[in-house]
DSSP file (Angstrom, degrees, kcal/mol; ACC not computed):
  #  RESIDUE AA STRUCTURE BP1 BP2  ACC     N-H-->O    O-->H-N    N-H-->O    O-->H-N    TCO  KAPPA ALPHA  PHI   PSI    X-CA   Y-CA   Z-CA
    1    1 A X     >        0   0    0      0, 0.0     4,-2.0     0, 0.0     5,-0.1   0.000 360.0 360.0 360.0 -47.8  -64.7  -84.9   42.9
    2    2 A X  H  >  +     0   0    0      1,-0.2     4,-2.1     2,-0.2     5,-0.2   0.877 360.0  53.1 -63.5 -38.1  -66.0  -84.4   39.3
    3    3 A X  H  > S+     0   0    0      2,-0.2     4,-2.3     1,-0.2    -1,-0.2   0.883 107.2  51.9 -65.1 -39.0  -68.9  -82.2   40.6
    4    4 A X  H  > S+     0   0    0      2,-0.2     4,-2.4     1,-0.2    -2,-0.2   0.917 109.0  50.2 -63.3 -43.0  -66.4  -80.0   42.4
    5    5 A X  H  X S+     0   0    0     -4,-2.0     4,-2.6     1,-0.2    -2,-0.2   0.922 111.5  48.2 -60.5 -44.9  -64.3  -79.6   39.3
    6    6 A X  H  X S+     0   0    0     -4,-2.1     4,-2.2     1,-0.2    -1,-0.2   0.891 110.6  51.5 -64.1 -39.5  -67.4  -78.6   37.3
    7    7 A X  H  X S+     0   0    0     -4,-2.3     4,-2.0     2,-0.2    -1,-0.2   0.918 111.7  46.6 -64.1 -43.1  -68.5  -76.1   40.0
    8    8 A X  H  X S+     0   0    0     -4,-2.4     4,-2.4     1,-0.2    -2,-0.2   0.917 111.7  51.3 -64.7 -43.4  -65.1  -74.5   39.9
    9    9 A X  H  X S+     0   0    0     -4,-2.6     4,-2.2     1,-0.2    -2,-0.2   0.883 109.5  50.4 -62.1 -38.8  -65.1  -74.4   36.1
   10   10 A X  H  X S+     0   0    0     -4,-2.2     4,-2.0     2,-0.2    -1,-0.2   0.901 109.9  49.9 -66.8 -40.8  -68.5  -72.7   36.1
   11   11 A X  H  X S+     0   0    0     -4,-2.0     4,-2.1     2,-0.2    -2,-0.2   0.927 111.3  48.7 -63.3 -45.0  -67.4  -70.1   38.6
   12   12 A X  H  X S+     0   0    0     -4,-2.4     4,-2.6     1,-0.2    -2,-0.2   0.913 110.5  51.5 -61.2 -42.6  -64.3  -69.3   36.5
   13   13 A X  H  < S+     0   0    0     -4,-2.2    -1,-0.2     1,-0.2    -2,-0.2   0.864 111.6  47.2 -63.5 -35.9  -66.4  -69.0   33.3
   14   14 A X  H  < S+     0   0    0     -4,-2.0    -1,-0.2     1,-0.2    -2,-0.2   0.841 116.4  43.1 -73.8 -33.0  -68.8  -66.6   35.0
   15   15 A X  H  < S+     0   0    0     -4,-2.1     2,-0.5    -5,-0.2    -2,-0.2   0.836 104.6  68.7 -82.3 -34.7  -66.1  -64.4   36.5
   16   16 A X  S  < S-     0   0    0     -4,-2.6    -1,-0.1    -5,-0.2     5,-0.1  -0.765  87.5-121.8 -92.3 122.2  -63.8  -64.3   33.4
   17   17 A X    >   -     0   0    0     -2,-0.5     3,-1.3     1,-0.1     4,-0.5  -0.300  27.0-114.3 -59.6 147.5  -65.2  -62.4   30.4
   18   18 A X  G >  S+     0   0    0      1,-0.3     3,-0.6     2,-0.2    -1,-0.1   0.867 112.8  37.7 -54.4 -46.9  -65.5  -64.5   27.2
   19   19 A X  G >  S+     0   0    0      1,-0.2     3,-1.7    51,-0.2     4,-0.3   0.480  90.1  94.8 -86.2  -1.7  -62.9  -62.7   25.1
   20   20 A X  G X  S+     0   0    0     -3,-1.3     3,-1.3     1,-0.3    -1,-0.2   0.823  77.4  60.6 -61.0 -31.8  -60.5  -62.1   28.1
   21   21 A X  G <  S+     0   0    0     -3,-0.6    -1,-0.3    -4,-0.5    -2,-0.1   0.707 101.7  54.9 -68.7 -17.7  -58.5  -65.2   27.3
   22   22 A X  G <  S+     0   0    0     -3,-1.7   102,-1.6    -4,-0.1     2,-0.3   0.509 106.2  59.4 -90.0  -5.6  -57.7  -63.7   23.8
   23   23 A X  E <   -A  123   0A   0     -3,-1.3     2,-0.4    -4,-0.3   100,-0.2  -0.942  57.4-160.2-132.6 143.0  -56.3  -60.4   25.2
   24   24 A X  E     -A  122   0A   0     98,-3.1    98,-2.4    -2,-0.3     2,-0.5  -0.976  15.8-145.0-116.0 137.2  -53.5  -59.2   27.5
   25   25 A X  E     -AB 121 134A   0    109,-0.6   109,-3.1    -2,-0.4     2,-0.3  -0.899  25.9-177.0 -99.1 128.3  -53.6  -55.8   29.1
   26   26 A X  E     -AB 120 133A   0     94,-2.5    94,-2.8    -2,-0.5     2,-0.3  -0.863   8.2-171.3-125.7 158.2  -50.1  -54.3   29.3
   27   27 A X  E     -AB 119 132A   0    105,-2.4   105,-3.1    -2,-0.3    92,-0.2  -0.956  38.0 -84.4-143.5 161.4  -48.7  -51.1   30.8
   28   28 A X    >   -     0   0    0     90,-2.6     3,-2.4    -2,-0.3    85,-0.1  -0.414  48.1-114.7 -59.3 141.7  -45.5  -49.2   30.9
   29   29 A X  T 3  S+     0   0    0    101,-0.5    -1,-0.1     1,-0.3   102,-0.1   0.739 113.8  64.4 -56.2 -22.6  -43.3  -50.6   33.8
   30   30 A X  T 3  S+     0   0    0     88,-0.1    -1,-0.3   102,-0.0     2,-0.2   0.580  71.7 112.2 -78.7  -9.3  -43.7  -47.3   35.6
   31   31 A X    <   -     0   0    0     -3,-2.4    22,-0.1    87,-0.2    -4,-0.1  -0.508  67.2-140.7 -66.6 129.5  -47.5  -47.6   36.0
   32   32 A X  S    S+     0   0    0     20,-0.4     2,-0.3    -2,-0.2    -1,-0.1   0.666  73.0  71.8 -72.6 -19.1  -48.0  -48.1   39.7
   33   33 A X        -     0   0    0     19,-0.1     3,-0.1     1,-0.1    -2,-0.1  -0.686  50.6-168.1-103.5 153.3  -50.7  -50.8   39.6
   34   34 A X  S    S+     0   0    0     -2,-0.3   101,-2.6     1,-0.2     2,-0.3   0.449  78.7  31.8-111.0  -7.6  -50.5  -54.4   38.7
   35   35 A X  E     -e  135   0B   0     99,-0.2     2,-0.3   101,-0.0    -1,-0.2  -0.995  60.2-169.0-149.2 152.7  -54.3  -55.0   38.5
   36   36 A X  E     -e  136   0B   0     99,-2.6   101,-2.5    -2,-0.3     2,-0.1  -0.967  28.5-112.7-135.3 150.6  -57.4  -53.0   37.7
   37   37 A X     >  -     0   0    0     -2,-0.3     4,-2.5   100,-0.2     5,-0.2  -0.486  34.9-112.9 -73.8 157.7  -61.1  -53.6   38.1
   38   38 A X  H  > S+     0   0    0      1,-0.2     4,-2.3     2,-0.2     5,-0.1   0.870 119.3  54.0 -59.4 -35.7  -63.0  -54.1   34.8
   39   39 A X  H  > S+     0   0    0      2,-0.2     4,-2.4     1,-0.2    -1,-0.2   0.908 108.7  46.7 -65.9 -43.0  -64.8  -50.9   35.6
   40   40 A X  H  > S+     0   0    0      2,-0.2     4,-2.3     1,-0.2    -2,-0.2   0.901 111.8  51.5 -65.7 -40.1  -61.6  -48.9   36.0
   41   41 A X  H  X S+     0   0    0     -4,-2.5     4,-2.5     2,-0.2    -2,-0.2   0.928 110.6  48.7 -61.9 -44.5  -60.1  -50.4   32.8
   42   42 A X  H  X S+     0   0    0     -4,-2.3     4,-1.5     1,-0.2     6,-0.2   0.926 110.9  50.5 -60.0 -45.8  -63.3  -49.4   30.9
   43   43 A X  H  <>S+     0   0    0     -4,-2.4     5,-1.7     1,-0.2     6,-1.6   0.882 111.1  49.0 -61.6 -39.7  -63.1  -45.9   32.3
   44   44 A X  H ><5S+     0   0    0     -4,-2.3     3,-1.0     4,-0.2    15,-0.3   0.943 113.9  44.5 -64.7 -48.0  -59.4  -45.5   31.3
   45   45 A X  H 3<5S+     0   0    0     -4,-2.5    -1,-0.2     1,-0.3    -2,-0.2   0.649 113.3  50.4 -77.2 -14.0  -60.0  -46.8   27.8
   46   46 A X  T 3<5S-     0   0    0     -4,-1.5    -1,-0.3    -5,-0.2    -2,-0.2   0.402 114.5-115.6 -99.5   1.1  -63.2  -44.7   27.3
   47   47 A X  T < 5S+     0   0    0     -3,-1.0    -3,-0.2    -4,-0.4    -4,-0.1   0.541  87.4 110.2  84.2   6.9  -61.3  -41.5   28.5
   48   48 A X  S   <S+     0   0    0     -5,-1.7     2,-0.4    -6,-0.2    -4,-0.2   0.582  78.2  47.9 -90.8  -8.6  -63.4  -40.9   31.6
   49   49 A X        +     0   0    0     -6,-1.6    -2,-0.3    -7,-0.1    -1,-0.2  -0.992  58.1 176.3-131.2 124.5  -60.5  -41.8   34.0
   50   50 A X        +     0   0    0     -2,-0.4     7,-2.5     1,-0.1     2,-0.3   0.387  63.4  42.5-111.4   2.5  -57.0  -40.3   33.3
   51   51 A X  E     -F   56   0C   0      5,-0.3     2,-0.3     7,-0.0     5,-0.2  -0.997  51.7-173.2-147.0 151.8  -55.1  -41.7   36.3
   52   52 A X  E >  S+F   55   0C   0      3,-2.3     3,-1.8    -2,-0.3   -20,-0.4  -0.992  79.1   8.8-139.1 142.9  -54.7  -44.9   38.2
   53   53 A X  T 3  S-     0   0    0     -2,-0.3     3,-0.1     1,-0.3    -1,-0.1   0.782 132.6 -60.1  59.3  26.1  -52.7  -45.4   41.4
   54   54 A X  T 3  S+     0   0    0      1,-0.2     2,-0.3   -22,-0.0    -1,-0.3   0.512 117.1  99.6  83.0   4.7  -52.2  -41.6   41.6
   55   55 A X  E <  S-F   52   0C   0     -3,-1.8    -3,-2.3    62,-0.0    -1,-0.2  -0.936  77.7-100.8-127.2 149.6  -50.4  -41.3   38.2
   56   56 A X  E     -F   51   0C   0     -2,-0.3     2,-0.3    -5,-0.2    -5,-0.3  -0.343  36.7-164.1 -65.2 142.8  -51.6  -40.3   34.7
   57   57 A X        -     0   0    0     -7,-2.5     2,-0.4   -26,-0.1    61,-0.2  -0.939  10.4-153.5-128.0 153.7  -52.3  -43.1   32.2
   58   58 A X  E     -c  118   0A   0     59,-2.5    61,-2.5    -2,-0.3     2,-0.1  -0.969  17.2-137.1-128.4 114.0  -52.7  -43.0   28.5
   59   59 A X  E     -c  119   0A   0     -2,-0.4    41,-0.6   -15,-0.3     2,-0.4  -0.463  18.9-168.1 -72.4 143.1  -54.8  -45.7   26.7
   60   60 A X  E     -cd 120 100A   0     59,-2.2    61,-0.6    -2,-0.1     2,-0.3  -0.999   4.9-158.4-133.1 131.4  -53.4  -47.2   23.5
   61   61 A X  E     - d   0 101A   0     39,-2.5    41,-2.3    -2,-0.4     2,-0.3  -0.744  22.4-118.9-109.2 154.3  -55.4  -49.3   21.2
   62   62 A X  E     - d   0 102A   0     -2,-0.3    41,-0.2    39,-0.2     3,-0.1  -0.679  35.4-126.2 -76.0 148.1  -54.6  -51.9   18.5
   63   63 A X        -     0   0    0     39,-3.6     2,-0.3    -2,-0.3    40,-0.2   0.895  68.3 -36.8 -70.9 -40.7  -56.0  -50.5   15.3
   64   64 A X  S    S+     0   0    0     38,-0.3     4,-0.3    39,-0.1     3,-0.2  -0.953  81.3  87.5-167.4 177.6  -58.2  -53.4   14.2
   65   65 A X  S  > S-     0   0    0     -2,-0.3     4,-2.7     1,-0.2     5,-0.2  -0.436  84.9 -50.7 108.3 179.4  -58.5  -57.2   14.1
   66   66 A X  H  > S+     0   0    0      1,-0.2     4,-2.6     2,-0.2     5,-0.2   0.872 131.3  50.0 -62.2 -41.4  -59.6  -60.0   16.3
   67   67 A X  H  > S+     0   0    0      2,-0.2     4,-2.6    -3,-0.2    -1,-0.2   0.941 113.0  46.4 -64.8 -46.8  -57.7  -58.9   19.4
   68   68 A X  H  > S+     0   0    0     -4,-0.3     4,-2.8     1,-0.2     5,-0.2   0.935 113.8  48.7 -59.4 -47.3  -59.0  -55.3   19.2
   69   69 A X  H  X S+     0   0    0     -4,-2.7     4,-2.4     1,-0.2     5,-0.3   0.903 112.0  48.6 -61.9 -41.7  -62.5  -56.5   18.6
   70   70 A X  H  X S+     0   0    0     -4,-2.6     4,-2.8    -5,-0.2     5,-0.3   0.914 113.4  47.6 -64.5 -42.7  -62.4  -58.9   21.6
   71   71 A X  H  X>S+     0   0    0     -4,-2.6     4,-2.6     2,-0.2     5,-0.9   0.949 114.1  46.0 -62.4 -49.6  -60.9  -56.2   23.9
   72   72 A X  I  X>S+     0   0    0     -4,-2.8     6,-1.7    -5,-0.2     4,-0.9   0.909 118.9  41.1 -62.6 -43.7  -63.5  -53.6   22.8
   73   73 A X  I  X5S+     0   0    0     -4,-2.4     4,-0.6    -5,-0.2    -2,-0.2   0.942 121.4  40.5 -69.8 -47.6  -66.5  -56.1   23.2
   74   74 A X  I  <5S+     0   0    0     -4,-2.8    -2,-0.2    -5,-0.3    -3,-0.2   0.938 130.2  21.6 -70.3 -49.1  -65.3  -57.8   26.4
   75   75 A X  I  <5S+     0   0    0     -4,-2.6    -3,-0.2    -5,-0.3    -2,-0.1   0.752 133.1  33.8 -97.0 -25.9  -64.0  -54.9   28.4
   76   76 A X  I  <<S-     0   0    0     -4,-0.9    -3,-0.2    -5,-0.9    -2,-0.1   0.603  90.7-134.3-106.4 -13.5  -65.7  -51.8   26.9
   77   77 A X     << +     0   0    0     -4,-0.6     2,-0.3    -5,-0.6    -4,-0.2   0.819  67.9 106.1  67.0  31.3  -69.0  -53.3   26.0
   78   78 A X        -     0   0    0     -6,-1.7    -1,-0.2    -9,-0.1     2,-0.2  -0.863  69.0-117.0-134.2 165.8  -69.0  -51.7   22.5
   79   79 A X     >  -     0   0    0     -2,-0.3     4,-2.2    -3,-0.1     5,-0.2  -0.568  40.5-105.5 -90.8 168.1  -68.4  -52.5   18.9
   80   80 A X  H  > S+     0   0    0      1,-0.2     4,-2.5    -2,-0.2     5,-0.2   0.911 122.8  51.8 -60.8 -41.7  -65.5  -50.9   17.0
   81   81 A X  H  > S+     0   0    0      1,-0.2     4,-2.3     2,-0.2    -1,-0.2   0.910 109.8  48.4 -62.5 -42.1  -67.9  -48.5   15.3
   82   82 A X  H  > S+     0   0    0      2,-0.2     4,-2.2     1,-0.2    -1,-0.2   0.873 110.6  52.0 -65.9 -36.3  -69.5  -47.5   18.6
   83   83 A X  H  X S+     0   0    0     -4,-2.2     4,-2.1     2,-0.2    -2,-0.2   0.925 109.2  49.4 -64.7 -44.5  -66.0  -46.9   20.1
   84   84 A X  H  X S+     0   0    0     -4,-2.5     4,-2.3     1,-0.2    -2,-0.2   0.919 111.9  48.7 -60.4 -43.6  -65.0  -44.7   17.1
   85   85 A X  H  X S+     0   0    0     -4,-2.3     4,-2.3     2,-0.2    -1,-0.2   0.881 107.0  57.0 -63.7 -37.9  -68.3  -42.7   17.5
   86   86 A X  H  X S+     0   0    0     -4,-2.2     4,-2.0     1,-0.2    -1,-0.2   0.937 111.3  41.6 -57.4 -48.6  -67.6  -42.3   21.2
   87   87 A X  H  X S+     0   0    0     -4,-2.1     4,-2.6     2,-0.2     5,-0.2   0.848 110.1  56.9 -72.5 -33.4  -64.2  -40.7   20.6
   88   88 A X  H  X S+     0   0    0     -4,-2.3     4,-2.8    -5,-0.2    -1,-0.2   0.919 108.9  48.2 -60.1 -41.9  -65.5  -38.6   17.7
   89   89 A X  H  X S+     0   0    0     -4,-2.3     4,-2.3     2,-0.2     6,-0.3   0.918 111.1  49.6 -64.2 -44.3  -68.1  -37.2   20.2
   90   90 A X  H  X>S+     0   0    0     -4,-2.0     5,-2.1     2,-0.2     6,-1.1   0.920 114.8  44.4 -60.6 -43.9  -65.4  -36.5   22.8
   91   91 A X  H ><5S+     0   0    0     -4,-2.6     3,-1.0     4,-0.2    -2,-0.2   0.932 113.2  50.5 -65.9 -46.5  -63.2  -34.7   20.3
   92   92 A X  H 3<5S+     0   0    0     -4,-2.8    -2,-0.2     1,-0.3    -1,-0.2   0.864 114.4  43.7 -61.5 -37.9  -66.1  -32.7   18.8
   93   93 A X  H 3<5S-     0   0    0     -4,-2.3    -1,-0.3    -5,-0.2    -2,-0.2   0.485 112.0-118.1 -87.7  -2.5  -67.3  -31.5   22.2
   94   94 A X  T <<5S+     0   0    0     -3,-1.0    -3,-0.2    -4,-0.5    -4,-0.1   0.673  83.5 116.3  76.3  16.3  -63.8  -30.8   23.4
   95   95 A X  S   <S-     0   0    0     -5,-2.1     2,-0.3    -6,-0.3    -4,-0.2   0.398  79.5  -7.5 -98.3   1.5  -64.0  -33.3   26.2
   96   96 A X        -     0   0    0     -6,-1.1     2,-0.3    -7,-0.1    -2,-0.2  -0.986  63.3-111.4-175.8 178.3  -61.3  -35.6   25.0
   97   97 A X        -     0   0    0     -2,-0.3     2,-0.4    -3,-0.1    -7,-0.1  -0.877  39.5 -94.1-126.7 160.2  -58.8  -36.6   22.4
   98   98 A X        -     0   0    0     -2,-0.3     3,-0.1     1,-0.1   -14,-0.0  -0.607  46.6-127.6 -72.0 125.1  -58.5  -39.5   20.0
   99   99 A X        -     0   0    0     -2,-0.4   -39,-0.1     1,-0.1     2,-0.1  -0.313  29.1 -93.6 -71.6 160.1  -56.2  -42.1   21.6
  100  100 A X  E     -d   60   0A   0    -41,-0.6   -39,-2.5    -2,-0.0     2,-0.4  -0.449  41.9-167.9 -70.5 145.3  -53.3  -43.5   19.7
  101  101 A X  E     -d   61   0A   0    -41,-0.2     2,-0.3    -2,-0.1   -39,-0.2  -0.999   2.0-160.2-138.3 139.3  -53.9  -46.7   17.8
  102  102 A X  E     -d   62   0A   0    -41,-2.3   -39,-3.6    -2,-0.4   -38,-0.3  -0.866  22.3-130.1-123.8 154.4  -51.3  -49.0   16.2
  103  103 A X  S    S+     0   0    0     -2,-0.3     2,-0.3   -41,-0.2   -39,-0.1   0.670  85.0  29.2 -78.3 -19.2  -51.5  -51.7   13.5
  104  104 A X  S  > S-     0   0    0      1,-0.1     4,-2.2   -41,-0.0     5,-0.2  -0.937  75.5-114.4-141.5 161.7  -49.7  -54.5   15.3
  105  105 A X  H  > S+     0   0    0     -2,-0.3     4,-3.0     1,-0.2     5,-0.2   0.890 117.0  56.7 -58.1 -40.3  -49.0  -55.9   18.8
  106  106 A X  H  > S+     0   0    0      1,-0.2     4,-2.5     2,-0.2    -1,-0.2   0.889 107.6  47.0 -61.9 -39.7  -45.3  -55.1   18.3
  107  107 A X  H  > S+     0   0    0      2,-0.2     4,-2.2     1,-0.2    -1,-0.2   0.900 112.7  48.8 -69.3 -40.5  -46.1  -51.4   17.7
  108  108 A X  H  X S+     0   0    0     -4,-2.2     4,-2.9     2,-0.2     5,-0.2   0.950 113.3  48.2 -61.3 -48.2  -48.4  -51.3   20.7
  109  109 A X  H  X S+     0   0    0     -4,-3.0     4,-2.9     1,-0.2     5,-0.3   0.925 110.5  50.7 -58.7 -47.4  -45.8  -53.0   22.8
  110  110 A X  H  X S+     0   0    0     -4,-2.5     4,-1.7     1,-0.2    -1,-0.2   0.918 114.1  44.2 -58.5 -45.1  -43.0  -50.6   21.6
  111  111 A X  H  X S+     0   0    0     -4,-2.2     4,-0.8     2,-0.2    -2,-0.2   0.933 114.6  48.5 -66.6 -45.5  -45.1  -47.5   22.4
  112  112 A X  H >< S+     0   0    0     -4,-2.9     3,-0.8     1,-0.2     6,-0.3   0.929 112.8  47.4 -61.6 -46.5  -46.3  -48.8   25.8
  113  113 A X  H 3< S+     0   0    0     -4,-2.9    -1,-0.2     1,-0.2   -84,-0.2   0.864 118.3  42.0 -63.4 -35.8  -42.8  -49.8   26.9
  114  114 A X  H 3< S+     0   0    0     -4,-1.7     2,-0.5    -5,-0.3    -1,-0.2   0.432 103.3  74.5 -93.4   0.9  -41.4  -46.4   25.8
  115  115 A X  S X< S-     0   0    0     -3,-0.8     3,-2.1    -4,-0.8   -87,-0.2  -0.947  80.1-123.7-125.2 117.5  -44.1  -44.1   27.0
  116  116 A X  T 3  S+     0   0    0     -2,-0.5    -2,-0.1     1,-0.3    -3,-0.1  -0.309  96.4   8.1 -56.1 128.2  -44.6  -43.2   30.6
  117  117 A X  T 3  S+     0   0    0      1,-0.3   -59,-2.5   -60,-0.1    -1,-0.3   0.384  90.2 147.3  83.6  -3.2  -48.2  -44.0   31.8
  118  118 A X  E <   - c   0  58A   0     -3,-2.1   -90,-2.6    -6,-0.3     2,-0.4  -0.408  22.1-178.4 -70.5 140.8  -49.1  -45.9   28.6
  119  119 A X  E     +Ac  27  59A   0    -61,-2.5   -59,-2.2   -92,-0.2   -92,-0.2  -0.995  13.4 152.9-138.9 132.7  -51.5  -48.8   28.9
  120  120 A X  E     -Ac  26  60A   0    -94,-2.8   -94,-2.5    -2,-0.4     2,-0.4  -0.777  35.1-110.4-145.8-173.7  -52.6  -51.0   26.0
  121  121 A X  E     +A   25   0A   0    -61,-0.6     2,-0.3   -96,-0.2   -96,-0.2  -0.985  27.3 172.0-132.1 143.9  -53.9  -54.3   24.8
  122  122 A X  E     -A   24   0A   0    -98,-2.4   -98,-3.1    -2,-0.4     6,-0.0  -0.878  43.1 -75.6-138.4 169.3  -52.2  -57.0   22.8
  123  123 A X  E >   -A   23   0A   0     -2,-0.3     3,-1.6  -100,-0.2  -100,-0.3  -0.269  43.4-112.4 -66.4 156.3  -53.1  -60.6   21.8
  124  124 A X  T 3  S+     0   0    0   -102,-1.6  -101,-0.1     1,-0.3    -1,-0.1   0.777 117.7  50.7 -60.3 -27.3  -52.7  -63.3   24.4
  125  125 A X  T 3  S+     0   0    0   -103,-0.2    -1,-0.3     2,-0.1  -102,-0.1   0.465  85.4 117.7 -91.6  -1.4  -49.9  -64.9   22.4
  126  126 A X  S <  S-     0   0    0     -3,-1.6     2,-0.5     1,-0.1    -4,-0.1  -0.329  72.5-113.2 -69.6 146.5  -47.9  -61.6   22.0
  127  127 A X        -     0   0    0      1,-0.1    -1,-0.1     2,-0.0   -18,-0.1  -0.684  32.0-176.6 -74.0 124.3  -44.4  -61.2   23.4
  128  128 A X    >   +     0   0    0     -2,-0.5     3,-2.3     3,-0.1    -1,-0.1   0.045  18.8 156.9-114.8  25.4  -44.7  -58.6   26.2
  129  129 A X  T 3  S+     0   0    0      1,-0.3     3,-0.1     3,-0.0   -16,-0.1  -0.282  70.4  18.3 -55.4 128.7  -41.1  -58.4   27.2
  130  130 A X  T 3  S+     0   0    0      1,-0.3  -101,-0.5  -102,-0.0    -1,-0.3   0.192 107.1  98.2  95.3 -15.0  -40.4  -55.1   28.9
  131  131 A X  S <  S-     0   0    0     -3,-2.3     2,-0.5  -103,-0.1    -1,-0.3  -0.675  74.2-118.6-102.9 159.0  -44.1  -54.3   29.7
  132  132 A X  E     -B   27   0A   0   -105,-3.1  -105,-2.4    -2,-0.2     2,-0.4  -0.841  26.5-132.7 -93.0 128.9  -46.0  -54.8   32.9
  133  133 A X  E     -B   26   0A   0     -2,-0.5     2,-0.5  -107,-0.2  -107,-0.2  -0.692  18.3-148.7 -81.9 133.5  -48.9  -57.3   32.6
  134  134 A X  E     -B   25   0A   0   -109,-3.1  -109,-0.6    -2,-0.4     2,-0.3  -0.902   4.3-143.3-106.2 124.4  -52.1  -55.9   34.2
  135  135 A X  E     -e   35   0B   0   -101,-2.6   -99,-2.6    -2,-0.5     2,-0.5  -0.686  11.7-149.4 -83.2 137.5  -54.5  -58.3   35.7
  136  136 A X  E      e   36   0B   0     -2,-0.3   -99,-0.2  -101,-0.2   -98,-0.0  -0.941 360.0 360.0-110.5 125.2  -58.2  -57.4   35.2
  137  137 A X              0   0    0   -101,-2.5  -100,-0.2    -2,-0.5    -1,-0.1   0.392 360.0 360.0-116.9 360.0  -60.6  -58.4   38.0
């Protein structure tokens, strides 16, 4: 029995990214999907994918802090500095725009709930009333 529990715990640890427990991915209620693959989420937040489920999406970031750092490292595989450089390059080459970034979970939530297609990240403890929680697999 104890061995089965340990085996299940190890599988969960391997499947779930380390910082994922610190972050919730949320979307405007009109976003058609309830889950995204980690690859699709990365593509959306790096600007290489602009739609999911057949509808346009707009990534929204927290400006800084532990939640932002955990999201960027866990799901995008980058540091904050590398993420900033990524978007500077997209803007400079005309291949993208700088995404919106907000100073608090409450501001991210307000924008996501009020903006069609918005998808963002907030801390695991944030109140997400009015937003759709997106599962990442």
